[in-house]
Backbone atoms as SQL, in Angstrom:
CREATE TABLE atoms (id INTEGER PRIMARY KEY, chain TEXT, resi INTEGER, resn TEXT, atom TEXT, x REAL, y REAL, z REAL);
INSERT INTO atoms VALUES
  (1, 'A', 1, 'MET', 'N', 33.091, -2.223, -52.363),
  (2, 'A', 1, 'MET', 'CA', 34.532, -2.464, -53.036),
  (3, 'A', 1, 'MET', 'C', 34.737, -1.988, -53.851),
  (4, 'A', 2, 'ASP', 'N', 36.609, -2.297, -53.999),
  (5, 'A', 2, 'ASP', 'CA', 37.276, -1.755, -54.493),
  (6, 'A', 2, 'ASP', 'C', 37.483, -1.946, -55.930),
  (7, 'A', 3, 'VAL', 'N', 37.907, -0.933, -56.535),
  (8, 'A', 3, 'VAL', 'CA', 39.364, -1.750, -57.739),
  (9, 'A', 3, 'VAL', 'C', 40.450, -1.265, -58.386),
  (10, 'A', 4, 'LEU', 'N', 41.129, -2.182, -58.030),
  (11, 'A', 4, 'LEU', 'CA', 42.850, -1.992, -57.610),
  (12, 'A', 4, 'LEU', 'C', 43.216, -2.153, -59.250),
  (13, 'A', 5, 'VAL', 'N', 43.940, -1.457, -59.723),
  (14, 'A', 5, 'VAL', 'CA', 44.634, -1.583, -61.335),
  (15, 'A', 5, 'VAL', 'C', 46.344, -1.823, -61.493),
  (16, 'A', 6, 'PHE', 'N', 47.098, -2.877, -61.894),
  (17, 'A', 6, 'PHE', 'CA', 47.779, -2.867, -61.991),
  (18, 'A', 6, 'PHE', 'C', 48.558, -2.550, -62.685),
  (19, 'A', 7, 'SER', 'N', 50.120, -2.483, -62.391),
  (20, 'A', 7, 'SER', 'CA', 50.481, -2.718, -64.082),
  (21, 'A', 7, 'SER', 'C', 51.736, -4.244, -64.564),
  (22, 'A', 8, 'THR', 'N', 51.117, -4.921, -65.103),
  (23, 'A', 8, 'THR', 'CA', 52.171, -6.517, -64.957),
  (24, 'A', 8, 'THR', 'C', 53.408, -6.740, -65.767),
  (25, 'A', 9, 'SER', 'N', 53.859, -7.589, -65.575),
  (26, 'A', 9, 'SER', 'CA', 55.103, -7.747, -65.985),
  (27, 'A', 9, 'SER', 'C', 54.202, -9.231, -67.346),
  (28, 'A', 10, 'VAL', 'N', 53.148, -9.581, -66.238),
  (29, 'A', 10, 'VAL', 'CA', 52.388, -10.490, -67.182),
  (30, 'A', 10, 'VAL', 'C', 52.377, -11.091, -68.983),
  (31, 'A', 11, 'LYS', 'N', 52.425, -11.745, -69.964),
  (32, 'A', 11, 'LYS', 'CA', 53.442, -11.740, -70.981),
  (33, 'A', 11, 'LYS', 'C', 52.047, -12.464, -72.032),
  (34, 'A', 12, 'GLU', 'N', 51.791, -14.081, -71.551),
  (35, 'A', 12, 'GLU', 'CA', 51.213, -15.149, -71.725),
  (36, 'A', 12, 'GLU', 'C', 51.209, -15.486, -71.297),
  (37, 'A', 13, 'PRO', 'N', 50.058, -16.451, -71.460),
  (38, 'A', 13, 'PRO', 'CA', 49.055, -17.543, -71.078),
  (39, 'A', 13, 'PRO', 'C', 49.329, -18.159, -69.369),
  (40, 'A', 14, 'ARG', 'N', 49.911, -19.065, -69.939),
  (41, 'A', 14, 'ARG', 'CA', 50.937, -19.406, -68.737),
  (42, 'A', 14, 'ARG', 'C', 51.298, -18.977, -68.095),
  (43, 'A', 15, 'GLN', 'N', 51.521, -17.108, -67.572),
  (44, 'A', 15, 'GLN', 'CA', 52.262, -16.810, -66.604),
  (45, 'A', 15, 'GLN', 'C', 50.689, -16.334, -65.710),
  (46, 'A', 16, 'VAL', 'N', 49.743, -16.806, -66.872),
  (47, 'A', 16, 'VAL', 'CA', 48.313, -16.388, -66.220),
  (48, 'A', 16, 'VAL', 'C', 47.930, -17.215, -64.988),
  (49, 'A', 17, 'SER', 'N', 48.158, -18.689, -66.030),
  (50, 'A', 17, 'SER', 'CA', 47.849, -19.297, -65.238),
  (51, 'A', 17, 'SER', 'C', 49.057, -19.731, -63.135),
  (52, 'A', 18, 'LYS', 'N', 50.067, -18.950, -63.176),
  (53, 'A', 18, 'LYS', 'CA', 50.871, -18.796, -62.924),
  (54, 'A', 18, 'LYS', 'C', 49.815, -18.332, -61.138),
  (55, 'A', 19, 'VAL', 'N', 49.329, -16.842, -61.335),
  (56, 'A', 19, 'VAL', 'CA', 48.915, -15.659, -60.424),
  (57, 'A', 19, 'VAL', 'C', 47.971, -15.569, -60.937),
  (58, 'A', 20, 'THR', 'N', 46.603, -16.780, -61.466),
  (59, 'A', 20, 'THR', 'CA', 45.292, -17.460, -60.571),
  (60, 'A', 20, 'THR', 'C', 45.937, -18.474, -59.919),
  (61, 'A', 21, 'THR', 'N', 46.733, -19.778, -59.360),
  (62, 'A', 21, 'THR', 'CA', 47.292, -19.760, -57.916),
  (63, 'A', 21, 'THR', 'C', 46.984, -19.173, -57.138),
  (64, 'A', 22, 'LEU', 'N', 47.802, -17.614, -57.559),
  (65, 'A', 22, 'LEU', 'CA', 47.993, -17.416, -56.484),
  (66, 'A', 22, 'LEU', 'C', 46.581, -16.425, -56.294),
  (67, 'A', 23, 'LEU', 'N', 46.572, -15.718, -57.497),
  (68, 'A', 23, 'LEU', 'CA', 45.125, -14.839, -56.547),
  (69, 'A', 23, 'LEU', 'C', 43.926, -15.579, -56.019),
  (70, 'A', 24, 'THR', 'N', 43.615, -16.755, -56.842),
  (71, 'A', 24, 'THR', 'CA', 42.715, -17.175, -56.048),
  (72, 'A', 24, 'THR', 'C', 42.660, -17.707, -54.290),
  (73, 'A', 25, 'LYS', 'N', 43.388, -17.797, -53.914),
  (74, 'A', 25, 'LYS', 'CA', 44.201, -18.471, -52.652),
  (75, 'A', 25, 'LYS', 'C', 43.271, -17.147, -51.320),
  (76, 'A', 26, 'VAL', 'N', 43.005, -15.917, -52.334),
  (77, 'A', 26, 'VAL', 'CA', 42.650, -14.560, -51.196),
  (78, 'A', 26, 'VAL', 'C', 41.507, -14.430, -51.199),
  (79, 'A', 27, 'PRO', 'N', 41.275, -14.675, -50.112),
  (80, 'A', 27, 'PRO', 'CA', 39.432, -14.687, -49.647),
  (81, 'A', 27, 'PRO', 'C', 38.809, -12.842, -50.233),
  (82, 'A', 28, 'ALA', 'N', 39.227, -12.352, -49.862),
  (83, 'A', 28, 'ALA', 'CA', 39.519, -10.542, -50.322),
  (84, 'A', 28, 'ALA', 'C', 38.989, -9.859, -51.804),
  (85, 'A', 29, 'ILE', 'N', 39.228, -11.232, -52.385),
  (86, 'A', 29, 'ILE', 'CA', 39.086, -11.211, -54.392),
  (87, 'A', 29, 'ILE', 'C', 38.104, -10.935, -54.295),
  (88, 'A', 30, 'ALA', 'N', 37.579, -10.566, -55.076),
  (89, 'A', 30, 'ALA', 'CA', 35.979, -11.071, -55.796),
  (90, 'A', 30, 'ALA', 'C', 36.207, -11.327, -56.689),
  (91, 'A', 31, 'GLN', 'N', 37.276, -10.753, -57.479),
  (92, 'A', 31, 'GLN', 'CA', 36.948, -10.518, -58.971),
  (93, 'A', 31, 'GLN', 'C', 38.011, -10.005, -59.626),
  (94, 'A', 32, 'TRP', 'N', 39.174, -10.798, -60.471),
  (95, 'A', 32, 'TRP', 'CA', 40.114, -10.667, -60.768),
  (96, 'A', 32, 'TRP', 'C', 40.116, -10.397, -63.076),
  (97, 'A', 33, 'ASN', 'N', 40.636, -9.450, -63.254),
  (98, 'A', 33, 'ASN', 'CA', 41.611, -10.485, -64.933),
  (99, 'A', 33, 'ASN', 'C', 42.458, -9.661, -65.220),
  (100, 'A', 34, 'PHE', 'N', 42.946, -10.009, -66.537),
  (101, 'A', 34, 'PHE', 'CA', 43.567, -9.353, -67.208),
  (102, 'A', 34, 'PHE', 'C', 43.281, -8.552, -68.058),
  (103, 'A', 35, 'ASP', 'N', 44.475, -7.815, -68.312),
  (104, 'A', 35, 'ASP', 'CA', 43.435, -7.924, -70.306),
  (105, 'A', 35, 'ASP', 'C', 45.426, -7.591, -70.530),
  (106, 'A', 36, 'LEU', 'N', 46.261, -8.726, -71.214),
  (107, 'A', 36, 'LEU', 'CA', 47.107, -8.613, -72.239),
  (108, 'A', 36, 'LEU', 'C', 47.536, -7.901, -73.325),
  (109, 'A', 37, 'GLU', 'N', 46.217, -7.011, -73.810),
  (110, 'A', 37, 'GLU', 'CA', 46.461, -6.520, -75.202),
  (111, 'A', 37, 'GLU', 'C', 46.822, -4.984, -74.773),
  (112, 'A', 38, 'ASP', 'N', 46.323, -4.273, -73.697),
  (113, 'A', 38, 'ASP', 'CA', 47.319, -3.645, -73.365),
  (114, 'A', 38, 'ASP', 'C', 48.456, -3.147, -73.108),
  (115, 'A', 39, 'CYS', 'N', 49.551, -2.276, -73.208),
  (116, 'A', 39, 'CYS', 'CA', 50.556, -2.241, -73.153),
  (117, 'A', 39, 'CYS', 'C', 51.551, -1.896, -72.126),
  (118, 'A', 40, 'ASP', 'N', 50.813, -2.795, -70.752),
  (119, 'A', 40, 'ASP', 'CA', 51.013, -2.427, -69.397),
  (120, 'A', 40, 'ASP', 'C', 50.357, -4.099, -69.041),
  (121, 'A', 41, 'ASN', 'N', 49.744, -4.303, -69.870),
  (122, 'A', 41, 'ASN', 'CA', 49.601, -6.465, -69.232),
  (123, 'A', 41, 'ASN', 'C', 49.100, -5.901, -68.208),
  (124, 'A', 42, 'ILE', 'N', 47.840, -5.053, -67.774),
  (125, 'A', 42, 'ILE', 'CA', 46.919, -4.434, -67.115),
  (126, 'A', 42, 'ILE', 'C', 46.207, -5.997, -66.610),
  (127, 'A', 43, 'LEU', 'N', 46.654, -5.915, -64.485),
  (128, 'A', 43, 'LEU', 'CA', 45.736, -6.728, -63.673),
  (129, 'A', 43, 'LEU', 'C', 44.638, -5.442, -62.710),
  (130, 'A', 44, 'ARG', 'N', 43.137, -6.083, -63.353),
  (131, 'A', 44, 'ARG', 'CA', 42.161, -5.407, -62.388),
  (132, 'A', 44, 'ARG', 'C', 41.901, -6.413, -60.892),
  (133, 'A', 45, 'ILE', 'N', 41.900, -5.806, -59.747),
  (134, 'A', 45, 'ILE', 'CA', 41.649, -7.067, -59.311),
  (135, 'A', 45, 'ILE', 'C', 39.869, -5.951, -58.202),
  (136, 'A', 46, 'VAL', 'N', 38.984, -6.806, -58.016),
  (137, 'A', 46, 'VAL', 'CA', 37.857, -5.743, -57.374),
  (138, 'A', 46, 'VAL', 'C', 37.806, -6.853, -55.973),
  (139, 'A', 47, 'SER', 'N', 37.800, -6.229, -54.859),
  (140, 'A', 47, 'SER', 'CA', 38.651, -6.591, -53.083),
  (141, 'A', 47, 'SER', 'C', 38.485, -5.957, -52.804),
  (142, 'A', 48, 'SER', 'N', 37.587, -6.547, -51.699),
  (143, 'A', 48, 'SER', 'CA', 36.978, -5.843, -49.998),
  (144, 'A', 48, 'SER', 'C', 39.350, -5.509, -48.994),
  (145, 'A', 49, 'ASP', 'N', 39.024, -4.515, -49.027),
  (146, 'A', 49, 'ASP', 'CA', 39.337, -4.154, -47.474),
  (147, 'A', 49, 'ASP', 'C', 41.276, -5.389, -47.989),
  (148, 'A', 50, 'LEU', 'N', 41.160, -4.754, -49.280),
  (149, 'A', 50, 'LEU', 'CA', 43.050, -5.112, -50.010),
  (150, 'A', 50, 'LEU', 'C', 44.200, -4.073, -50.290),
  (151, 'A', 51, 'SER', 'N', 45.208, -4.173, -49.473),
  (152, 'A', 51, 'SER', 'CA', 45.489, -2.800, -49.765),
  (153, 'A', 51, 'SER', 'C', 46.643, -3.199, -51.215),
  (154, 'A', 52, 'PRO', 'N', 46.357, -1.904, -52.298),
  (155, 'A', 52, 'PRO', 'CA', 47.182, -2.757, -53.633),
  (156, 'A', 52, 'PRO', 'C', 48.734, -2.979, -53.069),
  (157, 'A', 53, 'GLN', 'N', 50.188, -2.016, -52.015),
  (158, 'A', 53, 'GLN', 'CA', 50.616, -3.343, -51.750),
  (159, 'A', 53, 'GLN', 'C', 51.625, -4.737, -51.232),
  (160, 'A', 54, 'TYR', 'N', 49.722, -4.783, -50.783),
  (161, 'A', 54, 'TYR', 'CA', 49.695, -7.285, -50.421),
  (162, 'A', 54, 'TYR', 'C', 49.889, -7.783, -51.891),
  (163, 'A', 55, 'ILE', 'N', 49.202, -6.604, -52.568),
  (164, 'A', 55, 'ILE', 'CA', 49.027, -7.470, -54.649),
  (165, 'A', 55, 'ILE', 'C', 50.621, -7.528, -54.764),
  (166, 'A', 56, 'GLU', 'N', 51.108, -6.498, -54.761),
  (167, 'A', 56, 'GLU', 'CA', 52.570, -6.437, -55.301),
  (168, 'A', 56, 'GLU', 'C', 53.344, -6.787, -55.444),
  (169, 'A', 57, 'SER', 'N', 53.348, -7.279, -53.126),
  (170, 'A', 57, 'SER', 'CA', 54.242, -8.395, -52.880),
  (171, 'A', 57, 'SER', 'C', 53.840, -9.511, -53.029),
  (172, 'A', 58, 'LEU', 'N', 52.565, -10.191, -53.065),
  (173, 'A', 58, 'LEU', 'CA', 52.253, -11.144, -53.670),
  (174, 'A', 58, 'LEU', 'C', 53.031, -11.700, -54.755),
  (175, 'A', 59, 'LEU', 'N', 52.670, -11.060, -56.145),
  (176, 'A', 59, 'LEU', 'CA', 52.851, -11.215, -56.681),
  (177, 'A', 59, 'LEU', 'C', 54.438, -10.874, -57.379),
  (178, 'A', 60, 'GLN', 'N', 54.829, -9.892, -56.409),
  (179, 'A', 60, 'GLN', 'CA', 56.785, -10.378, -56.688),
  (180, 'A', 60, 'GLN', 'C', 57.232, -11.241, -56.685),
  (181, 'A', 61, 'LYS', 'N', 56.477, -11.689, -55.034),
  (182, 'A', 61, 'LYS', 'CA', 57.671, -13.027, -54.274),
  (183, 'A', 61, 'LYS', 'C', 58.058, -13.973, -55.316),
  (184, 'A', 62, 'ALA', 'N', 56.894, -13.829, -56.911),
  (185, 'A', 62, 'ALA', 'CA', 56.137, -15.242, -57.853),
  (186, 'A', 62, 'ALA', 'C', 56.815, -14.534, -58.939),
  (187, 'A', 63, 'GLY', 'N', 57.871, -13.715, -58.614),
  (188, 'A', 63, 'GLY', 'CA', 58.359, -12.861, -60.071),
  (189, 'A', 63, 'GLY', 'C', 57.875, -12.184, -61.107),
  (190, 'A', 64, 'ILE', 'N', 56.885, -12.163, -60.421),
  (191, 'A', 64, 'ILE', 'CA', 55.757, -11.040, -61.821),
  (192, 'A', 64, 'ILE', 'C', 56.220, -9.276, -61.004),
  (193, 'A', 65, 'HIS', 'N', 56.670, -9.192, -62.348),
  (194, 'A', 65, 'HIS', 'CA', 56.513, -7.105, -61.980),
  (195, 'A', 65, 'HIS', 'C', 55.410, -7.055, -61.822),
  (196, 'A', 66, 'CYS', 'N', 54.841, -6.651, -60.656),
  (197, 'A', 66, 'CYS', 'CA', 53.234, -5.654, -61.033),
  (198, 'A', 66, 'CYS', 'C', 53.966, -4.490, -59.334),
  (199, 'A', 67, 'GLN', 'N', 52.604, -3.085, -60.168),
  (200, 'A', 67, 'GLN', 'CA', 52.885, -1.890, -59.872),
  (201, 'A', 67, 'GLN', 'C', 51.378, -0.981, -60.221),
  (202, 'A', 68, 'GLU', 'N', 51.000, -0.890, -58.570),
  (203, 'A', 68, 'GLU', 'CA', 49.533, -0.645, -58.914),
  (204, 'A', 68, 'GLU', 'C', 49.425, 1.121, -59.821),
  (205, 'A', 69, 'LEU', 'N', 48.687, 1.164, -60.404),
  (206, 'A', 69, 'LEU', 'CA', 48.867, 1.752, -61.371),
  (207, 'A', 69, 'LEU', 'C', 47.701, 3.310, -60.493),
  (208, 'A', 70, 'LYS', 'N', 47.885, 4.773, -60.881),
  (209, 'A', 70, 'LYS', 'CA', 46.335, 5.395, -60.666),
  (210, 'A', 70, 'LYS', 'C', 45.971, 6.007, -61.788),
  (211, 'A', 71, 'TYR', 'N', 44.754, 6.407, -61.242),
  (212, 'A', 71, 'TYR', 'CA', 43.577, 6.102, -62.063),
  (213, 'A', 71, 'TYR', 'C', 42.716, 7.557, -61.895);
């Protein structure tokens, strides 16, 4: 399993709900969560065989800025 970490433009719970709909449909995602207290509004995803570019594209199509953070 890999952990992917992203900076996002998600700031409100209603935006998290919108993302929930998208992420729950991706079978390769085992777990995910937001840290809206962090200045980068972090999204962490635990998955197997999923590219960061796929997540970035998925969220950007929904109007949410998403960029992988290198750690």
